[in-house]
ZAMIBA-167666 format. One record per residue (C-alpha): z, y negated, x; residue number from 1; residue in three letters. Coordinates in nm, 3 decimals. Example, Ala and Ser with C-alpha at 12.3 -4.5 7.8 and 13.67 -1.06 7.14 Angstrom:
% residues 2
<node Z="0.780" Y="0.450" X="1.230" marba="1" rodo="ALA"/>
<node Z="0.714" Y="0.106" X="1.367" marba="2" rodo="SER"/>
***
This chain:
% residues 206
<node Z="-4.647" Y="-14.290" X="9.747" marba="1" rodo="PRO"/>
<node Z="-4.871" Y="-14.052" X="9.948" marba="2" rodo="LYS"/>
<node Z="-4.853" Y="-14.284" X="10.248" marba="3" rodo="PHE"/>
<node Z="-4.508" Y="-14.397" X="10.375" marba="4" rodo="PHE"/>
<node Z="-4.145" Y="-14.415" X="10.267" marba="5" rodo="ASP"/>
<node Z="-3.809" Y="-14.523" X="10.414" marba="6" rodo="ILE"/>
<node Z="-3.475" Y="-14.379" X="10.310" marba="7" rodo="GLN"/>
<node Z="-3.116" Y="-14.447" X="10.419" marba="8" rodo="THR"/>
<node Z="-2.798" Y="-14.250" X="10.355" marba="9" rodo="TRP"/>
<node Z="-2.434" Y="-14.219" X="10.453" marba="10" rodo="THR"/>
<node Z="-2.335" Y="-13.880" X="10.592" marba="11" rodo="GLY"/>
<node Z="-2.088" Y="-13.655" X="10.414" marba="12" rodo="ASP"/>
<node Z="-2.044" Y="-13.386" X="10.680" marba="13" rodo="GLY"/>
<node Z="-2.231" Y="-13.122" X="10.478" marba="14" rodo="THR"/>
<node Z="-2.487" Y="-12.899" X="10.646" marba="15" rodo="THR"/>
<node Z="-2.788" Y="-12.844" X="10.423" marba="16" rodo="GLY"/>
<node Z="-2.755" Y="-13.170" X="10.232" marba="17" rodo="ARG"/>
<node Z="-3.070" Y="-13.277" X="10.044" marba="18" rodo="GLN"/>
<node Z="-3.191" Y="-13.639" X="10.062" marba="19" rodo="ILE"/>
<node Z="-3.434" Y="-13.761" X="9.795" marba="20" rodo="SER"/>
<node Z="-3.746" Y="-13.957" X="9.888" marba="21" rodo="HIS"/>
<node Z="-4.039" Y="-14.122" X="9.710" marba="22" rodo="ASN"/>
<node Z="-4.333" Y="-13.998" X="9.917" marba="23" rodo="LEU"/>
<node Z="-4.469" Y="-13.777" X="9.635" marba="24" rodo="ASP"/>
<node Z="-4.678" Y="-13.586" X="9.888" marba="25" rodo="ALA"/>
<node Z="-4.668" Y="-13.336" X="10.171" marba="26" rodo="THR"/>
<node Z="-4.444" Y="-13.471" X="10.447" marba="27" rodo="VAL"/>
<node Z="-4.652" Y="-13.486" X="10.763" marba="28" rodo="GLY"/>
<node Z="-4.388" Y="-13.638" X="10.989" marba="29" rodo="MET"/>
<node Z="-4.033" Y="-13.769" X="10.963" marba="30" rodo="MET"/>
<node Z="-3.842" Y="-13.979" X="11.215" marba="31" rodo="ILE"/>
<node Z="-3.462" Y="-13.979" X="11.169" marba="32" rodo="LEU"/>
<node Z="-3.207" Y="-14.201" X="11.345" marba="33" rodo="LYS"/>
<node Z="-2.836" Y="-14.267" X="11.323" marba="34" rodo="ARG"/>
<node Z="-2.784" Y="-14.643" X="11.285" marba="35" rodo="THR"/>
<node Z="-2.409" Y="-14.701" X="11.327" marba="36" rodo="ASP"/>
<node Z="-2.382" Y="-14.527" X="11.664" marba="37" rodo="SER"/>
<node Z="-2.593" Y="-14.387" X="11.945" marba="38" rodo="SER"/>
<node Z="-2.792" Y="-14.073" X="11.881" marba="39" rodo="GLY"/>
<node Z="-3.130" Y="-13.914" X="11.932" marba="40" rodo="TYR"/>
<node Z="-3.443" Y="-14.006" X="11.742" marba="41" rodo="TRP"/>
<node Z="-3.522" Y="-13.673" X="11.574" marba="42" rodo="GLY"/>
<node Z="-3.884" Y="-13.606" X="11.478" marba="43" rodo="VAL"/>
<node Z="-4.008" Y="-13.341" X="11.237" marba="44" rodo="TYR"/>
<node Z="-4.383" Y="-13.280" X="11.244" marba="45" rodo="HIS"/>
<node Z="-4.573" Y="-13.036" X="11.024" marba="46" rodo="ARG"/>
<node Z="-4.775" Y="-12.909" X="11.322" marba="47" rodo="SER"/>
<node Z="-4.508" Y="-12.837" X="11.584" marba="48" rodo="THR"/>
<node Z="-4.535" Y="-12.469" X="11.492" marba="49" rodo="ASP"/>
<node Z="-4.802" Y="-12.274" X="11.305" marba="50" rodo="SER"/>
<node Z="-4.555" Y="-12.075" X="11.093" marba="51" rodo="THR"/>
<node Z="-4.219" Y="-12.256" X="11.081" marba="52" rodo="ALA"/>
<node Z="-4.236" Y="-12.622" X="11.194" marba="53" rodo="PRO"/>
<node Z="-3.907" Y="-12.688" X="11.016" marba="54" rodo="GLU"/>
<node Z="-3.733" Y="-12.484" X="11.290" marba="55" rodo="ASP"/>
<node Z="-3.827" Y="-12.735" X="11.560" marba="56" rodo="TYR"/>
<node Z="-3.759" Y="-13.095" X="11.655" marba="57" rodo="ALA"/>
<node Z="-3.922" Y="-13.342" X="11.888" marba="58" rodo="LEU"/>
<node Z="-3.720" Y="-13.630" X="12.032" marba="59" rodo="LEU"/>
<node Z="-3.889" Y="-13.971" X="12.018" marba="60" rodo="LEU"/>
<node Z="-3.664" Y="-14.099" X="12.298" marba="61" rodo="ASN"/>
<node Z="-3.743" Y="-13.806" X="12.529" marba="62" rodo="SER"/>
<node Z="-4.039" Y="-13.647" X="12.708" marba="63" rodo="THR"/>
<node Z="-3.913" Y="-13.296" X="12.627" marba="64" rodo="SER"/>
<node Z="-4.125" Y="-13.033" X="12.458" marba="65" rodo="ALA"/>
<node Z="-4.036" Y="-12.921" X="12.107" marba="66" rodo="LYS"/>
<node Z="-3.689" Y="-12.769" X="12.079" marba="67" rodo="ILE"/>
<node Z="-3.562" Y="-12.504" X="11.840" marba="68" rodo="ASP"/>
<node Z="-3.293" Y="-12.702" X="11.659" marba="69" rodo="GLU"/>
<node Z="-3.132" Y="-12.542" X="11.353" marba="70" rodo="GLN"/>
<node Z="-2.909" Y="-12.833" X="11.256" marba="71" rodo="PHE"/>
<node Z="-3.174" Y="-13.106" X="11.268" marba="72" rodo="PHE"/>
<node Z="-3.313" Y="-13.043" X="10.918" marba="73" rodo="ILE"/>
<node Z="-3.127" Y="-12.714" X="10.872" marba="74" rodo="ASN"/>
<node Z="-3.447" Y="-12.510" X="10.934" marba="75" rodo="ASP"/>
<node Z="-3.564" Y="-12.623" X="10.589" marba="76" rodo="THR"/>
<node Z="-3.914" Y="-12.755" X="10.524" marba="77" rodo="ALA"/>
<node Z="-3.924" Y="-13.092" X="10.347" marba="78" rodo="PRO"/>
<node Z="-4.078" Y="-13.103" X="10.001" marba="79" rodo="THR"/>
<node Z="-4.267" Y="-13.374" X="9.813" marba="80" rodo="SER"/>
<node Z="-3.935" Y="-13.498" X="9.669" marba="81" rodo="THR"/>
<node Z="-3.661" Y="-13.438" X="9.928" marba="82" rodo="HIS"/>
<node Z="-3.570" Y="-13.336" X="10.282" marba="83" rodo="PHE"/>
<node Z="-3.267" Y="-13.154" X="10.421" marba="84" rodo="THR"/>
<node Z="-3.029" Y="-13.257" X="10.702" marba="85" rodo="VAL"/>
<node Z="-2.766" Y="-13.079" X="10.908" marba="86" rodo="GLY"/>
<node Z="-2.423" Y="-13.208" X="11.007" marba="87" rodo="ALA"/>
<node Z="-2.445" Y="-13.145" X="11.382" marba="88" rodo="THR"/>
<node Z="-2.715" Y="-13.088" X="11.641" marba="89" rodo="ALA"/>
<node Z="-2.700" Y="-12.919" X="11.980" marba="90" rodo="ALA"/>
<node Z="-2.952" Y="-13.170" X="12.119" marba="91" rodo="SER"/>
<node Z="-2.691" Y="-13.445" X="12.097" marba="92" rodo="GLY"/>
<node Z="-2.797" Y="-13.601" X="11.771" marba="93" rodo="GLY"/>
<node Z="-2.650" Y="-13.556" X="11.427" marba="94" rodo="ASP"/>
<node Z="-2.798" Y="-13.644" X="11.091" marba="95" rodo="PHE"/>
<node Z="-2.519" Y="-13.604" X="10.839" marba="96" rodo="ASN"/>
<node Z="-2.186" Y="-13.670" X="11.012" marba="97" rodo="ALA"/>
<node Z="-1.917" Y="-13.780" X="10.769" marba="98" rodo="ASN"/>
<node Z="-1.922" Y="-14.159" X="10.721" marba="99" rodo="GLY"/>
<node Z="-2.214" Y="-14.219" X="10.959" marba="100" rodo="ALA"/>
<node Z="-2.523" Y="-14.412" X="10.848" marba="101" rodo="THR"/>
<node Z="-2.884" Y="-14.305" X="10.895" marba="102" rodo="TYR"/>
<node Z="-3.243" Y="-14.406" X="10.834" marba="103" rodo="VAL"/>
<node Z="-3.551" Y="-14.186" X="10.788" marba="104" rodo="ALA"/>
<node Z="-3.915" Y="-14.292" X="10.814" marba="105" rodo="TYR"/>
<node Z="-4.144" Y="-14.053" X="10.626" marba="106" rodo="LEU"/>
<node Z="-4.519" Y="-14.028" X="10.680" marba="107" rodo="PHE"/>
<node Z="-4.740" Y="-13.844" X="10.432" marba="108" rodo="ALA"/>
<node Z="-5.022" Y="-13.604" X="10.519" marba="109" rodo="HIS"/>
<node Z="-5.334" Y="-13.648" X="10.305" marba="110" rodo="ASN"/>
<node Z="-5.566" Y="-13.349" X="10.292" marba="111" rodo="ASP"/>
<node Z="-5.823" Y="-13.421" X="10.026" marba="112" rodo="GLY"/>
<node Z="-5.548" Y="-13.540" X="9.792" marba="113" rodo="ASP"/>
<node Z="-5.509" Y="-13.910" X="9.880" marba="114" rodo="GLY"/>
<node Z="-5.503" Y="-14.172" X="9.605" marba="115" rodo="ASP"/>
<node Z="-5.667" Y="-14.455" X="9.796" marba="116" rodo="PHE"/>
<node Z="-5.996" Y="-14.647" X="9.804" marba="117" rodo="GLY"/>
<node Z="-6.217" Y="-14.775" X="9.523" marba="118" rodo="SER"/>
<node Z="-6.237" Y="-14.427" X="9.372" marba="119" rodo="THR"/>
<node Z="-5.864" Y="-14.354" X="9.419" marba="120" rodo="ALA"/>
<node Z="-5.940" Y="-14.023" X="9.590" marba="121" rodo="ASP"/>
<node Z="-5.956" Y="-14.112" X="9.960" marba="122" rodo="GLN"/>
<node Z="-5.728" Y="-13.996" X="10.242" marba="123" rodo="ASP"/>
<node Z="-5.587" Y="-14.267" X="10.471" marba="124" rodo="ILE"/>
<node Z="-5.313" Y="-14.084" X="10.667" marba="125" rodo="ILE"/>
<node Z="-5.306" Y="-13.751" X="10.847" marba="126" rodo="LYS"/>
<node Z="-5.050" Y="-13.573" X="11.064" marba="127" rodo="CYS"/>
<node Z="-5.202" Y="-13.286" X="11.258" marba="128" rodo="GLY"/>
<node Z="-5.244" Y="-13.119" X="11.594" marba="129" rodo="SER"/>
<node Z="-5.510" Y="-13.013" X="11.841" marba="130" rodo="TYR"/>
<node Z="-5.538" Y="-12.801" X="12.153" marba="131" rodo="THR"/>
<node Z="-5.663" Y="-12.975" X="12.465" marba="132" rodo="GLY"/>
<node Z="-5.975" Y="-12.842" X="12.635" marba="133" rodo="ASN"/>
<node Z="-5.918" Y="-12.985" X="12.985" marba="134" rodo="GLY"/>
<node Z="-6.237" Y="-13.190" X="12.971" marba="135" rodo="SER"/>
<node Z="-6.243" Y="-13.558" X="13.070" marba="136" rodo="SER"/>
<node Z="-6.419" Y="-13.619" X="12.736" marba="137" rodo="ASP"/>
<node Z="-6.199" Y="-13.399" X="12.521" marba="138" rodo="GLY"/>
<node Z="-6.169" Y="-13.282" X="12.163" marba="139" rodo="GLN"/>
<node Z="-6.299" Y="-13.487" X="11.870" marba="140" rodo="PHE"/>
<node Z="-6.040" Y="-13.507" X="11.591" marba="141" rodo="ILE"/>
<node Z="-6.213" Y="-13.551" X="11.254" marba="142" rodo="ASP"/>
<node Z="-5.992" Y="-13.750" X="11.015" marba="143" rodo="LEU"/>
<node Z="-6.257" Y="-13.862" X="10.768" marba="144" rodo="GLY"/>
<node Z="-6.162" Y="-14.226" X="10.834" marba="145" rodo="PHE"/>
<node Z="-6.121" Y="-14.466" X="11.125" marba="146" rodo="GLU"/>
<node Z="-5.760" Y="-14.467" X="11.247" marba="147" rodo="PRO"/>
<node Z="-5.565" Y="-14.790" X="11.300" marba="148" rodo="GLN"/>
<node Z="-5.255" Y="-14.629" X="11.456" marba="149" rodo="TRP"/>
<node Z="-5.216" Y="-14.316" X="11.668" marba="150" rodo="LEU"/>
<node Z="-4.899" Y="-14.149" X="11.792" marba="151" rodo="LEU"/>
<node Z="-4.959" Y="-13.850" X="12.017" marba="152" rodo="VAL"/>
<node Z="-4.715" Y="-13.611" X="12.192" marba="153" rodo="LYS"/>
<node Z="-4.767" Y="-13.292" X="12.387" marba="154" rodo="LYS"/>
<node Z="-4.543" Y="-13.040" X="12.209" marba="155" rodo="SER"/>
<node Z="-4.591" Y="-12.742" X="12.442" marba="156" rodo="SER"/>
<node Z="-4.445" Y="-12.911" X="12.750" marba="157" rodo="ALA"/>
<node Z="-4.264" Y="-13.226" X="12.864" marba="158" rodo="ALA"/>
<node Z="-4.474" Y="-13.542" X="12.857" marba="159" rodo="ASP"/>
<node Z="-4.467" Y="-13.901" X="12.734" marba="160" rodo="ASN"/>
<node Z="-4.527" Y="-14.008" X="12.379" marba="161" rodo="TRP"/>
<node Z="-4.841" Y="-14.224" X="12.355" marba="162" rodo="ILE"/>
<node Z="-4.879" Y="-14.495" X="12.089" marba="163" rodo="LEU"/>
<node Z="-5.197" Y="-14.694" X="12.020" marba="164" rodo="MET"/>
<node Z="-5.281" Y="-14.943" X="11.746" marba="165" rodo="ASP"/>
<node Z="-5.572" Y="-15.166" X="11.650" marba="166" rodo="ASN"/>
<node Z="-5.373" Y="-15.491" X="11.661" marba="167" rodo="MET"/>
<node Z="-5.328" Y="-15.457" X="12.037" marba="168" rodo="ARG"/>
<node Z="-5.674" Y="-15.301" X="12.067" marba="169" rodo="GLY"/>
<node Z="-5.820" Y="-14.951" X="12.030" marba="170" rodo="MET"/>
<node Z="-6.131" Y="-14.886" X="12.235" marba="171" rodo="VAL"/>
<node Z="-6.449" Y="-14.766" X="12.065" marba="172" rodo="THR"/>
<node Z="-6.642" Y="-14.682" X="12.382" marba="173" rodo="SER"/>
<node Z="-6.787" Y="-14.338" X="12.442" marba="174" rodo="SER"/>
<node Z="-6.706" Y="-14.125" X="12.632" marba="175" rodo="PRO"/>
<node Z="-6.328" Y="-14.147" X="12.589" marba="176" rodo="ALA"/>
<node Z="-6.267" Y="-14.143" X="12.964" marba="177" rodo="TYR"/>
<node Z="-6.405" Y="-14.497" X="12.985" marba="178" rodo="ASN"/>
<node Z="-6.159" Y="-14.631" X="12.729" marba="179" rodo="SER"/>
<node Z="-5.875" Y="-14.799" X="12.929" marba="180" rodo="ASP"/>
<node Z="-5.648" Y="-14.792" X="12.624" marba="181" rodo="ASP"/>
<node Z="-5.355" Y="-15.028" X="12.572" marba="182" rodo="GLU"/>
<node Z="-5.072" Y="-14.782" X="12.517" marba="183" rodo="THR"/>
<node Z="-4.698" Y="-14.793" X="12.460" marba="184" rodo="LEU"/>
<node Z="-4.461" Y="-14.509" X="12.540" marba="185" rodo="ARG"/>
<node Z="-4.179" Y="-14.499" X="12.281" marba="186" rodo="PRO"/>
<node Z="-3.964" Y="-14.274" X="12.502" marba="187" rodo="ASN"/>
<node Z="-3.938" Y="-14.547" X="12.767" marba="188" rodo="THR"/>
<node Z="-3.844" Y="-14.914" X="12.784" marba="189" rodo="THR"/>
<node Z="-4.154" Y="-14.985" X="12.993" marba="190" rodo="GLY"/>
<node Z="-4.418" Y="-15.248" X="12.932" marba="191" rodo="ALA"/>
<node Z="-4.757" Y="-15.175" X="12.783" marba="192" rodo="GLU"/>
<node Z="-4.985" Y="-14.961" X="13.001" marba="193" rodo="VAL"/>
<node Z="-5.347" Y="-15.077" X="13.006" marba="194" rodo="THR"/>
<node Z="-5.514" Y="-14.836" X="13.248" marba="195" rodo="SER"/>
<node Z="-5.495" Y="-14.503" X="13.064" marba="196" rodo="ASN"/>
<node Z="-5.808" Y="-14.326" X="12.939" marba="197" rodo="ASP"/>
<node Z="-5.650" Y="-14.163" X="12.635" marba="198" rodo="ILE"/>
<node Z="-5.897" Y="-14.179" X="12.347" marba="199" rodo="SER"/>
<node Z="-6.173" Y="-14.369" X="12.175" marba="200" rodo="SER"/>
<node Z="-6.209" Y="-14.416" X="11.799" marba="201" rodo="ILE"/>
<node Z="-6.506" Y="-14.408" X="11.563" marba="202" rodo="ASN"/>
<node Z="-6.548" Y="-14.442" X="11.183" marba="203" rodo="PRO"/>
<node Z="-6.441" Y="-14.081" X="11.117" marba="204" rodo="THR"/>
<node Z="-6.173" Y="-14.006" X="11.376" marba="205" rodo="GLY"/>
<node Z="-6.091" Y="-14.016" X="11.746" marba="206" rodo="PHE"/>
***
């Protein structure tokens, strides 16, 4: 609860179907995938739009910018207890076709309401956004904790997904343009890239 949950379901062909989950928190990001057949990885993120993020989808297997996709989660914001799925999707994916099987990975967003740490009041996961400033040593993102895993995607235009984690190594050098991060790109089948200057981490963010 308030960190991560996984749910599976079998589709019934109904648009607007509600799927229960056990996150017990604001849903920061969801990744949905059909498992019995090919189909897009659909991604909901709370920050893809400032007013109605539930109207948009990102595709984990694509470089495309956010797309306005009604039938992904039926233009319905997820709650702390359930999320909604549509039966068809113009993007080529579907998330509630009759008899099909699916999985959803749900990530919480803590914002001063986490239940972690020795005092049971610490945040340990955040899903947010930032606007680039064009500088080689760009924006500092204050999380309030040191991240162990980062997944970043430009939502305003086509670009790769970038994934970094502390098991493969996350650079702590400053400035960030000296970092040479070890990154993976989930939208490709390519090997790890080790020559990108993406970010550097510190005890309160990146």
